[in-house]
N, C-alpha and C positions, 0 to 999 in steps of 0.2 A: 270493266265498266258495268256489265250486266250484274256482277256480284254486288257492286256498290249500290246500284239501284234497288236490288232485291232487299239488301239489308236496310236501306232507308225506308222502303215501303213497310217491311215488317216492324220497324221501330215505331212508325206512325200508328200502325194498327194496334201495337201493344200499348202505346200511350192512350189511345182511345178506349181500349178495353179497361185499363186501370181507372181512367177518369169516370167511365160509366159505372164501374163497380163501386167506386168511392161514393158516388152520389145516389146509388140505387136505393139506399135506405130511406131517402127523403122523397123519392118519387112516389106519388099515390098509386095504389094498385089499379091496374087497367090503363095507365097512362104511359105512352111510349116516349122515352127520353130522346133528346137530340144532342148529339155530340158536335159542337160547333167550335170553330177557331175564332176567338174574339179579336176585335180591333177597337182599342180604347184611345180616343183622342188622336186618331190617325196612326197609332203605333200598333203593329200586329203582335199579339202575345206569342210567346214561345210554345205554350202548351194549350191544347184544346180544353174546353169546359163543357159540363153537362147542363143543359136547360130542358125544360118541358113546358108544354102549353096545357093549361087547364082552365076551363070556363072562360076562354077567350083572353087569358092573361098568361104572360111568360113568367116562369118561376126558376129559381136556383137556390141552392142551400146557402146559409150565411157565410160559410167558409169560402165558397166560390165568389160571392160578392166582395168579400174582404180582399181576396187575392187579386181581384180586378181593380182595386183601388177605391171601392165604395166605403165611406166611413159609416159604420154602424153605431147605433145608439144602444144604451143599456137595455137588455131584454130582447134584443133582436138576434136570436140564436137559432131559430128554426128556418124552414123554407120561407123565402120572402119573394113577393112578386115585384117585378120591375115597376109596376104602377104605384105600389105602396112606397117604394123608395124614390120615386120621381125620376127613375132612370129610363132613358129612351133607347129602345132596341129596334134594329132593322136587320131582319134575318134574310139571308140569301140561301135558299134551299139547294140551288144548283151546285154551288161550290162549298156548301156547309160552313158558312162564315156568318158572323153577327157583328154589326157595327154598334158600339155602345157609346152613348153620350151621358156622362155623369153630371148631374146638376151641381152648381157651384157650392151649395150648402152641404153636399155629400162628398165633395172632393177632399183629399188629404191636405193638411196645412202645409203651405210652402214656406221655406225659410228664405227671407230676403236679407242677405248679409251686407253689412256696410263695408267690411274689409275682410281680408283673410286673417285667420287666427295665427297665433304664434307658432312657428315651425320648429324644427329640430335645430339644435346648435351645430354650426359648421365647424370643421376642424380648425383649431387655432392656428393662426399664421405663425410660422417659425421666426425666431430671431428676437431682437430687442427694438422697441420703439422709444425714441427720445423726443419729447416735446421741449422746445427751448424758446427763450425770449431774451434777446440781447438788447440792452439800452445803455445810453450814455448821455451825459450832460456836461457842458463846459461854460464857465463864466470867466471873468478876468481874475477872480480870486481862487477858484477851485475847479478841478475837473474830476469826474468820477464815472464809473461804469458799473453795470450790474448784469449778471447772467443767472437767470432762473431756469430750472429744468424739472422735468418729470420723466423718469425712466421706468419703463414697465416691460415685462415679458410674461407671456402666457403659455400654458400647456394643459395637459390633462389634469395636472394637480392644482390648477388654479392660476391666479394672476398675482404677481409680485410687483409692487409699485413703490417708488420713493420719490419725494420731491425735495427741493432745496434751492437756495439762492446764494450766490457769491457776490459780495459787494466790495468795491474798492474805490477810494478817492484820495486826493492828494493831501487832505487835511486830517483824516482819521485812519488812514491805512486800509487794510483789507480784513474782511471777516466772512465766514461761511455760516449760514443759518439753515439748519435742517428743518424741513417741513414735516410731511407725513410719510411714514414707512409702514406698509401694510401688505399682508397676504390675504387674498380673498378667493373663496371657492363658492360658486353658485350651484345649487341643486335645483334645476328648473322643474323637475318632476314634482318634488315636494314643496317647491317655492321657498326653500330655506337657503340662507347664505351663512357661510362660516368665515370669520375674520380673526386675524391675529396681528398684533402690532399696535399702531395708533388707531383706535376705534372711537366712534361717537355712539353714545347710548343714551336712552331715556326719551321721554316725550318732548315735544317742541318747547314746553315751558320749563324743562329742566334738563337740557342736553348737557352732557359732560364728556370731555375728552379723556379717555383712559389709555394707558399703556397696558394692554392685556388681550383678552379674547372676547369675542362676541358671537352669539348665535341668534339668528332672527328669522322669523317667517315674514316675508315681505312680498306679498303678491303684486302690490302696486309697482314695485321696482322690477320684479322678475317676470312679470307678464303684462307689459305696458299696453298690449293690444286688447286686453279684456278689462272692462270697467270693474272696479272694486266696489262701487257704490250702487245703490238701487237705481234701476233705470225703468222708466215707464214702458209698458207694453203697447207698442204701436202695431196696428194691423187692420185687416178688413177683409172684404169679400170682393173678388174680381169676377164680374158676371161673364166677361169674355177675356181672351188673352190681350195683354196690353202692357202698359208701363205704370209702375207705382212711383209716385213722387212724395217726398216728405218735405213740407215747408215749415220752417221754424222762424218766427218773427219776420215773416214775409220774405225769407231767403230760402232758396232750395238747398237742402243739405244732403239729399240722397235721391238717386234715380236708378231704378232697376227694372228689368223685364220680369213679368209674371204670367203664368198660365191662368186659366179660369179656375176659380176656387178660392178658399180662404188662404191668407198669407199672414206672416208675422215678421216684423223687422227685428233682426238680431243686432246686438251692439247698441251703441247710443249715438245716433246722429245729432242729438240735441246738445247744446252747449250748457255750461254750468249756469245755474240761476233760473230765472223765470223764462218760460217759453210758451208762446201761443203756437201750437203745432197743428198742422193740417196734413191729413193723409189723403192724397188725390190719386185716383186711378184714371188713366187715359187709354182708351181702346185704340185699335188700329185705324179707326175712322176719325180720330181726333176728338171724340166725345169724352168729356171729363165728368167724373163723379167724385164729390167730396164724401169720403166714407167715414172721416173722423175729423173733428175740429174741437180741440180741448186745450186747456191751460195746464201746464205742468211746471213743477219746480224740481230741478236737478241739483242735488247737494253732494259734491264729491267728498265732503267731510264725513259722510255716513259710510258704513259698510253694508253690503247687501246681506240679506238674512242668511245666517249660517256661516258666514266667512269670519275667520279669526286671524288676527295678526298678533305676534308676540316678539319680545326682545329680551335677551338675557346677556349681561356683560359683567366681567370681573376683571379688575386690574388696579393699577396705581394711577391716581389723578395726575395728569400732565400739568406741570407748573410753567414750564417754558420749553424751548426747543430741545434741551438736553437734560432737564431735571424732572423727575417724577416724585410725587409726594406720597401721601397716605394711601393705603389700600381701601378700595371701595367696590361696591356691587350695585347693579341697577337691573330692575326687571319691570316689564310692562306687558299688559294684555289688553287687547281691544276685540270686542265681539259684536257682530251684527245680530242683535236679538230679533229684529223684525225690520220691515220696511220703514218703520217710524222711530225705532230706538236703536242707537248704537251705544253700548256701555264699555267703559274702560276702567282700568286701575293700574297704578304704577307705584313702585316702592324703591327706596334707596337706603343704603347703609354703609358705614365705614368700619374700620377696625378699632375705633375708639369708643364704640357704643352708641353712636348717633344713628338715627333712622327716621324715615318718614313713610307715610302711606297716604295715597290720594285716590279718590274715586270720582268718576265723571260720567256724563251722559250728553248725547247730542240728539236732538229731535227736530223734525221739520214742523213748521206751523202752517200746515196746508201748503198753499202757494204764496205765503207771505214771508218766507225766509226760514232760517234755522236758529235754534236756541241751544246754547252750550252752557252747561253748569259743571262746576268742579269744586270739591271740598277736600281738605287734607289735614292731617295731624302729624306732628313730628315730636321727637324726644325733647324733653324740656318744656312741654306744654305749648309748643308752637302750633299755630293754626293758619290755614290758607283757605280762602274762598275766592272763586273767580266765576264770572259770567260774561257771555258774549252773545250778541245778536247780529245776524248777517243777512242782508238781502241784496240781491243784484239782478239787474235786467239790462237789456241793451240801452235803455234810456235813463235808468235811475238805479242808484245803489247807495246803501247805507250800512255802516258797521259800527257797533257800539261795544266797547270792552271795558271791563273793570276787574281788577284783581287786588287783593289785600293779603299781605303776609305778616302776621304778628309773631315774631320770633320763630318763624318757620325755617327749620334747618334744611339745607340742600347740599348734596354732594357737589362740590365745586372747588376750583383752585383757591389758594389762600388770598390772592390779590383780586379775585373777581368781585365785581360790584353786586351787592345784595339789593334786589328790588323789594322795597317795602310796600309801595302802593303805586298803582298805575291806572290811569283812566285815559282812554282814547276814543275819539269819535271821528269818523270820516264820512263824507257825503259826496256823491257824484250825480249830476243832473245834466241830461242832454235833451233839451226841449225840441231841438231841430237838428238837422244834419250839419248846420253851419255853426251852431252855438253850443258850448259846453261850460258848465260851472262846477267847481270843486271847492270843498271846504273841509277843514280839519281842526281838531283840538287835542292837545296832549298835556297831561299833568303827570309827571313822573317824579317819584320820591324814592331815593336810594339811601344807603347808609352813609353817603358822602355829600349829597346835594339834592336840591329840588329844582326841576325845570318845568315851567308852564308856558305854553305858547299856543297861539291860534293863527290859522292862515286861511285865506280865501283867494281863489283865482278864477279868472274868466278867459275863455278863448273863443275867438270868432274867426271863421275862415269862409271866404267867398271867392271862388275863382282863384286868381293869382294873389289875392290880398289876404293877409292874416294879421289880426290884432290880438294882443294878449296883455293882461294886467294881473298883478298879484299883490297882496298885502300880507305881511307877516308881523305879528305882534308878540313880542317877548313880554308876557304879563309880569313875570317876576322882576325883570329889570326896568320895565316901562319903556322899552325901545320899540320903535316901529320902522319897518322896512317896506318901502313901496317901489314896485317896478312896473314899467309899461314899455311895450315895444310894438313895432310894426315891421312886417316883412312883405316884400313883393317878389314873386317868383316869375321868372321868364325862362322857359325851357328847363335846362338842368341847373340854372343859376338862380341865386337869391341874393337880394340886398335888403338890409334892414337897419333900423335905428332903435336904440334902447336907452331908456333913462332910468336912473335909480336914485332914490332918496332914502338915506340911512344915516345914523349917527356917525359922523366923521368919514363917510364913504359916499357922498353924493357924486354922481358921475353921469356922463353922457357918452354913448358908444355908437360907432358905425361899424357894420359888419357886411362882409361879402363871402359867399360860399358858392362853389360850382363843381362841376365834374368834367373838365376838358379831357381830351384824348391826346396823348403824346406818343407818336408812332402808332402802335396798336394797343396801348395801355391806357385805360381810363384812370385818371388821378383825381381824387377828392381833395379840393383845396379850400382853404378858408383864411380870411385875414380880418383882423379887428383892430380898430383904433379907439382908445378910451381916454377921456380927459375928465379930471375931477379933483376933489380935495387931496387925493394922494398923488397928484401929478398926472403925467401922460404915460400911457402904456401902449405898446404896439406888439401885436401877436400875429403870427402866421403859422399855418400848419399844412402839411400835405401828406396824403397816405395813398398807397396803391398796393395791389396784389400782384404777385409774380407766380410762376408755376410752382415755386417751392416755398412760398411764404408770404408774409404781409409786412410791408415797410411803412415807417412813419418818420417824418422830419418836422421839427418845430424850431422856431426862432422868434426872438422878441426882445423887448427891453422892459422887463418887469420892474417897476419902481426905480427906474433909472439905471438898472443893471442889465446890460446886454447878456443874452444867453443863447445857446444853440443846443438842441438835444435831438436825439433820434433813436430809433429802435427797429429791430427786425425780429419777427417771430416765425417759427416754422417747426418742422419735425424731420427726423432722420430715422430710417429703418435700416437695421444692420442684421444680416444673417450670412449663411455660408455662401450665398450666391452674389454677395456684394453689398454695396451701400446705395441707398436710394433717398433722395431728398424730396420732401413733400410739404404741403401746408399743414398747419397744426391739426392734430387729430384728438380732440377733447374726449370723444366717446369711443366708438369703434373705428376700425379701419379695414381696408381690404387689400390683399396681395393677390393680384391677378397675373397668372402665368400662361403665356402662349409660347411654349418653348421654341426658341430660335427664330421667332417671327417678329421683327421690329416694325414700328410705325403702324400698328394695328389699333384703330380707334376703339375705345372701350366706353360703354355706357353703364352707369350705375344708377339705378332708380329712374331710368328713362332719360338721364342727362349725360352728355358727353363730358367725361372728366379728364380725358387725356389720351395719349397713345403709348403703346408699349415701347420700351427702350431697346437698345441693340441686342439685349439678351431675351427679348420677348416678355418683359416684366413691366407692370405698372403697379404702383402703390398709391392709394388715395385715402385721405382721412374723411372724406365726405360721406360717411356711413353712420347711421343711427344704430345704437346697440339694441339687441333683442327685438329687432324689427326685420321681418323677412324682406330681403332686397333683391331685385332682379339685376343680374350682371350679364351684359350682352356684348359680344365682340362683332365687329364688322368683317365678315368673312370675305367681302369683296376686296379688302385690302391685302388678302393673302396672295402669295405668288401663284401663278397658274400651275395647276397640278397639285397644290397643297390643300389638303382637306382636314377638317376637324370633325369629331363625332358630334359635338353640340356647339351651337353658337350662343345659347342662352341658358343660364342656370340661376336658380334662386338659392340664396345663402343667407345666413344670419350670424352675425358676430356676437360674442358674449360681451358683458360689461367690461370696459377698458381693454378688451382684447381685439384681435384682428381675425378676419376670416380669410382662409386660403382658398381661392377659386382657380382651378386649373382647367385649361382647355387643351388636352393632349392632341398632338398632330398625328392623324392616322396614316396618311399617305403624303409623301413628299418626293415623288419619283421624277416629276417633270423637270426639264432643264432648258435653259435658253442659251443659244450659241450665236456667234457671228462668224460667217464664212469669209475668209480673206484669201488674197493671192490671185483671184480670178474674178472678173466682173460677171455677176450672175443677174440676169433679168428678173425682176420681181414676178412671182407666179410660177417660176420654173419648178417642176416636180422633183422632189427629193425622196429617195427610198432607203429604208434600212430593212433588215430581216424581220423587224417587228412592226413597222408601220410605214405609211405613205403620207407625205405632207407637202407643203409648198414653201419656197424660199420667199421671204419678205423683202422689203426695201433695205438697201445697204447690207445685204447678205444675212439678214436676221433669220434665224431658224429656231423653231420650237419643237422639241421632241417630248412626247408623253411617256415613252418607254425606252429611255437610254440605258445602255449597258456598256461596261468597260470593254474597249477594243472594237466596238461595233463600227462597221463600215457604212458611211453615208455616200450614196451615189446620186449625184445631181445630174439628171438626164441630159445627155449631150454636152455637158460642160466639164465636170471634174468629179473627183472623189476625195473624201476626207475620212479620218478615223478618230473615234472618240478616245480620249486618254484613259489610262488605267484608273486614275482618281477623278471621279466625276465632279468633285467639289460640292459646295452648298447650293441649294436651290436659289439663293439670292444672288449668286455670282454668274455673270455672263462671260462665258469662256470663248476665246477666239480660236478658231480652227483653220488651219491652212488647207485650202481645197485645191488640188492639183490634177 
């Protein structure tokens, strides 16, 4: 003890000597330095620092101030006084300490995060996952069924997935139609994905399905937690510790605690489109300060400065499920040149000498929306020009698009429609919380036909009442379709009436929908009766969720033909430990193992998703891919004496893959017994060579340290002996006490 105290004292003295020597060059001649232990913001520093007093002011060198957390400006490199920096010092000579208060404008910038960043990928869950959907339909004339599937398995080498559908009916027989078959490997560090098989390539205006290979840099898909578009810098200065709130369009979108000093909000709490954003700081006394109130426009179609995405693919154009045609290649590149300009180019070619090249740009118009332009040329003198304007806000939105292709060649299947000219306009207006209006116009010309139509709709909702009306005008044919309806809601039930006026399709319909509970299962039900020029129709549907899937049942008499149909969709996971049925898993899924521990509740993302089965396993599809997710087990459900190292883990599944989260059992020594053969009063003392305990009601006995052959002595009553095989912790063994 004396040696430890001596070493500690000499260590402190050595640190003081080194600190004084380091600052000695800055101390004016004839001035005595003071070695003090600083306390900054209530936190004691680990090392002392050198200060000196000159002409009534306290000084320290620039390095000392910086180490204490004072933000220095350009040129502040020599000895600086606390007064010049605005730093308040309170020196205690008796214990050689100094309390330092840094002004807010000299404090380091705090990072206020909206959410955690993307973590590391978790080990892929073993086995195979099969998503399936089974449906059937029967009428008096025909009966049929369909089974669709998605089979995928993942490992270190990537994900292999295939889809397909088996159809069969009494009139046409059966057929199997293959969907997509693809291998995929994601490199999250480089944000690059590798694909082989049935791949989609090209920009949104020229997407083509190839049987081949594709390599792409896709940060939006591989890092969904980080915005790929420019985001406004939100921040301010907190004069005292408190809470920062970000309000966007009068709704709070972020709330975090901050210390005094400057802060900056990381991530983007603002939604896409126009935002009136306020940054408010609330101190511990409830006083609020609006540090920023500005209008921003967030455009997800832009790339943040310096960010690049690209896509390269080579293969054969897929014509149908089993036939591939000519060989082609596609390449695209998009670059965030600045906050205001995103530039792109893409090209396609085939093995017959055809090719195209297009360039485009997207730019924001201040807070008035975005403008997108694109021009292109192709072999044979083809030309393409396209322009689009987009603006959106919580109460108003408009989008205008026009494209024209004059002989412009594209890499596409033989029977694909060639768009020659397209004009579209859409508008949304919400003047109040109760009223919304929408309108649209489309003029589409292809190599086969031309379609021109306009539509307008209005919706009003007030309390339990809802009114809606819409008009659709087919300008080319001269037809007009008008619909109007009213709905009244009471609880989880709704009743409504709907009227339609259309060429040869006038009708009036009554509808009911609700969500009653049968047993402990909520069921969504709906029924509709319609009468009109096409006769009378009656339709009814019911859908509900089970622990392993989603079920649907329909029945009706469409156009005088009675029918009944139904379906069930779910998933099944298969590996070496068995088969587990679960609800559909369209993205990621989780395999949670608590070995040998049944009926343990499991929370995923804060929500209870189920309990472990008899083997201690739970498989759930309620998991988002590439998003860090918290998995927690309820250790209170574990048997007495059973312990696990951790009850909560954070994991992240890959795209189309599962994450394996294991909670190994560390100890499982305790056992429960029932003593029989002799009546034992509750509370009677029972002893073994390892412990002393009490007998409970009906001879119940709990031992924390059982051993094979151990003798149990019940004081003044009887004795019993433990068997050679202790059995599992979940089994209550009966012992004869004599």
